[in-house]
C-alpha positions in Angstrom: -21.2 -32.6 -23.3 -18.1 -31.0 -21.8 -17.1 -27.7 -23.2 -13.1 -28.3 -22.8 -12.2 -24.7 -23.9 -14.0 -23.6 -20.5 -11.3 -26.0 -18.1 -9.7 -23.7 -15.6 -6.1 -24.7 -14.9 -5.3 -24.1 -11.1 -1.7 -23.8 -9.2 -2.5 -23.6 -5.6 1.1 -23.3 -3.2 0.5 -25.7 0.1 1.0 -24.5 3.6 4.0 -27.5 4.1 5.5 -29.7 1.3 2.9 -33.3 1.4 3.9 -35.9 -0.8 7.1 -34.2 -2.2 5.0 -31.2 -3.6 5.1 -27.6 -2.7 2.3 -26.4 -5.5 -0.9 -28.5 -6.1 -2.1 -28.2 -9.8 -4.9 -29.7 -11.6 -7.9 -28.5 -14.1 -11.6 -28.0 -13.4 -14.3 -27.8 -16.3 -17.7 -27.4 -16.3 -20.4 -30.1 -17.6 -24.2 -30.6 -17.2 -24.0 -32.0 -14.2 -21.6 -30.0 -12.3 -17.9 -29.4 -12.0 -15.0 -32.4 -12.6 -11.3 -31.9 -11.3 -8.5 -33.5 -12.6 -5.6 -33.4 -10.7 -2.9 -36.7 -11.0 0.8 -36.1 -9.9 3.4 -35.7 -11.9 5.0 -38.7 -12.0 1.6 -40.7 -12.9 1.7 -42.1 -16.4 -1.6 -41.4 -18.7 -2.8 -44.2 -18.8 -3.1 -44.0 -14.8 -4.3 -40.7 -15.1 -7.4 -41.6 -17.2 -9.2 -42.9 -14.3 -8.8 -39.3 -12.7 -10.2 -37.8 -15.6 -13.1 -40.7 -15.8 -13.8 -39.1 -12.3 -13.8 -35.7 -13.3 -15.9 -36.3 -16.3 -18.4 -38.8 -13.5 -18.6 -35.4 -11.5 -19.6 -33.3 -14.7 -22.0 -35.6 -16.3 -24.0 -38.1 -14.2 -25.8 -38.1 -10.8 -23.8 -40.0 -8.0 -25.2 -42.6 -6.0 -27.5 -41.9 -3.3 -26.5 -41.3 0.1 -27.3 -43.2 3.2 -25.9 -40.7 5.1 -25.2 -36.9 5.3 -22.5 -36.5 7.6 -18.8 -38.0 7.4 -16.3 -38.4 10.5 -13.2 -36.8 9.2 -9.3 -37.6 10.4 -7.2 -34.5 10.2 -4.1 -34.9 8.7 -0.8 -34.0 10.0 1.7 -33.6 7.9 5.7 -34.2 8.5 5.7 -30.8 11.0 7.9 -30.4 14.1 6.2 -32.3 17.1 5.1 -29.0 18.3 3.4 -28.2 14.9 1.8 -31.7 15.2 0.2 -30.9 18.4 -1.1 -27.4 17.3 -2.8 -28.6 14.1 -4.5 -31.4 15.9 -5.8 -29.3 18.5 -7.1 -27.0 16.1 -8.6 -29.3 13.9 -11.8 -30.3 16.4 -10.8 -33.9 15.1 -11.0 -37.4 17.4 -9.2 -39.0 15.0 -5.5 -38.3 13.6 -3.4 -39.1 10.4 0.1 -38.9 10.6 2.9 -39.2 8.2 5.7 -41.0 9.0 8.8 -42.4 7.1 9.5 -39.3 5.3 13.7 -40.2 5.2 15.5 -43.5 6.3 16.5 -41.9 9.8 13.0 -40.5 10.4 12.0 -42.9 13.5 12.5 -40.8 16.2 11.1 -37.7 15.1 8.1 -39.7 13.9 8.5 -41.2 17.5 7.8 -37.2 19.1 5.3 -36.5 16.4 2.8 -39.3 17.0 3.4 -39.1 20.8 2.8 -35.2 20.4 -0.7 -36.2 18.3 -1.5 -38.4 21.5 -0.9 -35.3 24.0 -3.1 -33.4 21.7 -6.2 -36.1 21.6 -6.4 -37.6 24.8 -6.2 -41.2 25.3 -9.6 -41.3 23.7 -8.6 -40.3 20.3 -7.4 -42.7 17.6 -4.4 -42.2 15.4 -3.1 -43.8 12.3 -0.1 -43.3 10.3 1.0 -43.9 6.9 4.3 -44.6 5.5 3.4 -44.9 1.7 5.3 -47.8 0.7 8.6 -46.9 2.1 9.5 -49.8 4.2 10.9 -53.6 3.8 9.2 -56.1 5.9 11.5 -56.4 8.8 12.2 -52.6 8.9 7.8 -52.0 8.8 7.6 -54.7 11.8 10.5 -52.8 14.0 9.3 -49.1 13.2 5.7 -50.2 13.5 6.0 -51.5 17.3 8.0 -48.1 18.4 5.1 -46.1 16.5 2.2 -48.1 18.5 4.2 -47.5 21.8 4.4 -43.8 21.0 1.2 -43.6 20.1 -0.4 -45.5 22.9 -2.0 -47.4 20.5 -2.5 -47.1 16.8 -5.5 -47.4 14.7 -3.9 -49.0 11.9 -1.0 -48.4 9.8 -1.6 -47.2 6.2 0.5 -49.4 2.6 3.8 -49.7 5.4 5.2 -52.1 2.2 5.0 -51.7 -1.2 3.7 -55.5 -2.6 0.6 -57.3 -1.0 3.1 -60.4 -0.8 5.0 -57.6 1.5 1.8 -56.8 3.9 0.9 -60.4 4.2 4.2 -60.7 5.7 4.1 -57.7 8.0 0.3 -58.6 9.0 1.9 -61.3 10.1 4.2 -59.8 12.6 2.6 -57.5 14.2 -0.8 -56.8 16.0 -1.2 -53.6 15.0 -4.2 -53.2 11.6 -2.8 -53.5 8.2 -4.6 -50.5 5.9 -4.1 -51.0 1.6 -3.5 -47.9 -0.5 -1.2 -47.7 -3.3 -2.2 -51.8 -4.0 -6.0 -51.1 -4.6 -5.8 -47.7 -6.7 -2.4 -48.5 -8.7 -3.2 -51.7 -9.5 -4.1 -52.4 -13.4 -7.5 -53.7 -11.8 -8.4 -53.0 -8.7 -11.6 -55.1 -9.1 -9.4 -58.3 -8.8 -6.8 -57.4 -5.9 -7.0 -60.4 -2.9 -6.1 -58.5 0.4 -8.0 -61.4 2.4 -4.2 -62.0 4.3 -2.5 -58.9 3.4 -4.7 -55.8 5.3 -7.8 -55.5 7.7 -8.8 -52.1 6.3 -9.2 -50.8 2.5 -8.4 -47.1 1.8 -10.6 -45.8 -1.3 -10.0 -42.9 -3.6 -12.5 -42.4 -5.8 -10.5 -39.5 -7.6 -7.7 -43.0 -8.8 -10.3 -45.2 -8.8 -12.4 -44.1 -11.9 -15.3 -42.7 -9.8 -17.9 -42.8 -7.5 -19.6 -45.8 -9.3 -16.3 -47.7 -9.6 -15.4 -47.3 -6.3 -18.3 -48.8 -4.6 -17.7 -51.8 -6.7 -14.6 -51.9 -5.7 -15.1 -51.9 -1.9 -17.7 -54.3 -2.9 -15.1 -56.9 -4.5 -12.5 -56.2 -1.5 -15.5 -57.1 1.0 -13.2 -54.9 4.1 -13.8 -52.2 6.2 -13.4 -49.0 4.3 -12.0 -45.5 4.7 -12.4 -42.8 1.8 -9.2 -40.6 1.7 -8.1 -37.7 -0.5 -6.1 -37.7 -3.1 -5.4 -33.9 -2.4 -7.8 -32.2 -4.5 -9.6 -29.0 -3.9 -13.2 -28.9 -2.8 -14.4 -29.4 -6.5 -12.5 -32.5 -7.0 -13.5 -33.6 -2.7 -17.0 -33.9 -3.5 -16.6 -37.0 -5.3 -14.7 -38.6 -2.6 -17.8 -37.1 0.2 -19.9 -38.3 -2.4 -18.5 -41.9 -2.4 -18.3 -42.2 1.6 -21.8 -40.7 1.8 -22.9 -43.9 -0.4 -20.9 -46.5 1.0 -22.9 -49.3 3.0 -20.8 -48.9 5.7 -18.5 -46.8 7.1 -17.0 -48.0 10.3 -13.6 -45.4 10.2 -12.7 -41.3 9.9 -12.3 -40.6 6.2 -9.1 -39.0 5.3 -10.8 -35.7 3.8 -10.0 -32.9 5.7 -7.1 -32.1 3.1 -8.1 -28.2 2.1 -6.0 -27.2 5.0 -3.3 -28.2 3.5 -3.6 -25.5 0.9 -3.2 -21.8 1.1 -6.4 -21.4 -0.5 -9.0 -23.1 -2.5 -11.3 -23.1 -5.3 -14.2 -22.6 -3.3 -14.8 -19.6 -0.5 -15.8 -21.8 2.5 -15.4 -25.2 0.8 -15.2 -28.3 2.3 -13.4 -27.6 6.6 -14.5 -29.6 8.8 -17.2 -28.9 11.7 -16.6 -30.9 14.9 -14.7 -33.3 13.0 -17.1 -33.8 10.2 -18.0 -33.1 6.6 -21.5 -32.6 5.1 -21.9 -34.8 2.0 -23.2 -32.7 -1.0 -25.7 -33.6 -3.1 -23.2 -32.1 -6.8 -20.4 -30.9 -6.9 -19.3 -27.5 -5.4 -18.7 -25.1 -8.3 -15.6 -23.3 -8.2 -15.8 -19.5 -7.8 -14.6 -16.8 -10.8 -12.3 -14.9 -8.4 -10.6 -17.8 -6.9 -10.0 -19.3 -10.3 -8.0 -16.1 -11.3 -6.8 -15.9 -7.9 -4.8 -19.4 -8.7 -4.6 -19.2 -12.4 -1.9 -21.5 -14.0 0.8 -19.4 -16.1 4.0 -19.9 -17.9 5.0 -23.8 -18.8 3.5 -25.4 -16.3 0.4 -24.0 -18.1 1.4 -25.7 -21.6 1.9 -29.0 -19.7 -1.5 -29.5 -18.1 -3.3 -28.5 -21.6 -1.2 -30.8 -23.5 -1.7 -33.5 -20.8 -5.5 -33.2 -20.8 -5.4 -33.4 -24.6 -3.4 -36.7 -24.3 -5.5 -37.9 -21.3 -8.9 -37.2 -23.0 -7.8 -39.4 -26.1 -7.6 -42.2 -24.0 -11.2 -42.8 -22.7 
């Protein structure tokens, strides 16, 4: 069904270091339905990466579930940048919601507060601010820092994954008045369909790419039973198609989604790909098709190409 010899390997520089990387790498390949994208981060095992490949295979070979909406509200994403740069990014985005990365290092709180306050200035009083700590805090640190960031934001919409474990999320949620959103505890668990977040979170962040596809992510959303936000796994516009298909198919969508992430790249595999307009993105009927010229421009070479070729072959064997 898939001609794996047609796979193309890409390497696209980031505008700003994000999630510890400065270059985004991955693989795209065609199938009878469209193109899929496989781009797990280097620190993910082959077993975890198999879900990413399952999502790509679904996009390349199957129709997605029917959409119940055609436009998705989007948050802009603010990486670890200066307060001045954060203000500029939010102002230029056209979005009414911003997700701000925080807790980049142990002494980051003062600069995090400045960044969050600048985002509030850019959004105005009606805008919504959420922060993401990527599970680096302990319970007491999380409670103290959340209170201070909530004041800096003049009210946070929610805090995403402040601590690593479900038990810690339960403890933090009891200490603060800000909503808690769960991310890693969903997508990194061996069985996301069995995660119990009733006492741990108010919001579920879903990333269909590491969950195994749009259909599986819809089942996870139903099993969790919380309001959902669909968020990018830092794909190009090819892989982002599946995330938008998930956002379009969810029965309810109460929050803006974190899918405006192509702005973090210096380029894309699709000219005029998924760029928010007035804070929204359209839901595609099928995956976007990469353009040959851009595949050539961002073609991976050297040792990293061999690494990704070997990785794809290993993970394919697990499906």
